C-alpha positions in Angstrom: 114.6 95.5 32.0 112.8 93.9 29.1 114.0 94.3 25.5 113.1 92.7 22.2 115.5 90.2 20.6 116.1 92.7 17.8 117.0 95.5 20.3 119.3 93.1 22.2 121.0 92.2 19.0 121.4 95.8 17.9 122.6 97.1 21.3 124.5 94.0 22.5 127.3 96.0 24.0 124.9 98.2 25.9 123.0 95.0 27.1 126.3 93.6 28.4 126.8 96.7 30.4 123.2 96.8 31.6 123.3 93.1 32.8 126.1 93.9 35.2 123.6 95.8 37.3 120.5 93.7 36.8 119.3 90.8 34.6 118.0 91.8 31.1 115.0 89.8 29.9 114.9 89.3 26.2 111.6 88.8 24.5 111.0 87.2 21.2 107.6 87.5 19.5 106.3 89.2 22.6 107.2 86.4 25.0 110.0 86.0 27.5 112.7 84.0 25.7 116.0 84.5 27.5 117.7 86.3 30.3 121.1 88.0 30.1 122.9 88.3 33.4 126.4 89.0 34.7 128.8 86.1 35.4 128.8 87.0 39.1 125.0 86.8 39.2 125.1 83.5 37.4 127.7 82.0 39.8 125.6 83.1 42.8 122.5 81.5 41.2 124.4 78.2 40.6 125.7 78.2 44.2 122.2 78.7 45.6 120.6 76.0 43.4 123.4 73.4 43.7 122.9 73.1 47.5 126.6 72.7 47.9 128.2 75.5 49.9 131.4 76.6 48.4 134.4 78.0 50.4 136.1 81.1 49.2 138.7 78.9 47.4 135.9 77.2 45.4 136.2 73.9 47.2 132.9 72.3 48.3 132.2 71.0 51.8 132.3 67.4 50.4 135.7 68.0 48.8 137.1 69.4 52.0 135.7 66.5 54.0 137.2 64.0 51.5 140.6 65.6 51.5 140.7 65.6 55.3 139.4 62.0 55.8 140.5 60.4 52.5 141.9 57.2 54.0 138.8 56.6 56.1 136.4 57.3 53.2 138.3 55.0 50.9 138.3 52.2 53.6 134.5 52.6 54.0 134.0 52.4 50.2 136.1 49.3 50.1 134.0 47.6 52.8 130.8 48.5 51.0 132.2 47.1 47.8 133.2 43.8 49.5 130.2 43.3 51.8 127.4 45.5 50.5 125.2 47.6 52.8 123.6 45.9 55.8 119.8 45.6 55.3 120.0 46.6 51.6 117.6 43.9 50.6 114.9 45.5 52.8 115.2 49.0 51.3 112.7 49.9 48.6 115.1 52.1 46.7 
């Protein structure tokens, strides 16, 4: 659905209801300006673009790994802090 900025302003409540079903594209001066979408759609978009899969409880795979192997990860980080990374001087980054 495409609406003008004036129409979106005048019918904001209706636009909020409408965006629960599909995104509402708001045009200003005849050009696409903004998109109004539901919070659920926004969360799904963030999950897709972040590249980090989330569990139903909202915890990322990295957070789950760290909580399970915290001692080992901390030990590895300490070793890197003390000795650096082997071959680091040969890496271009």
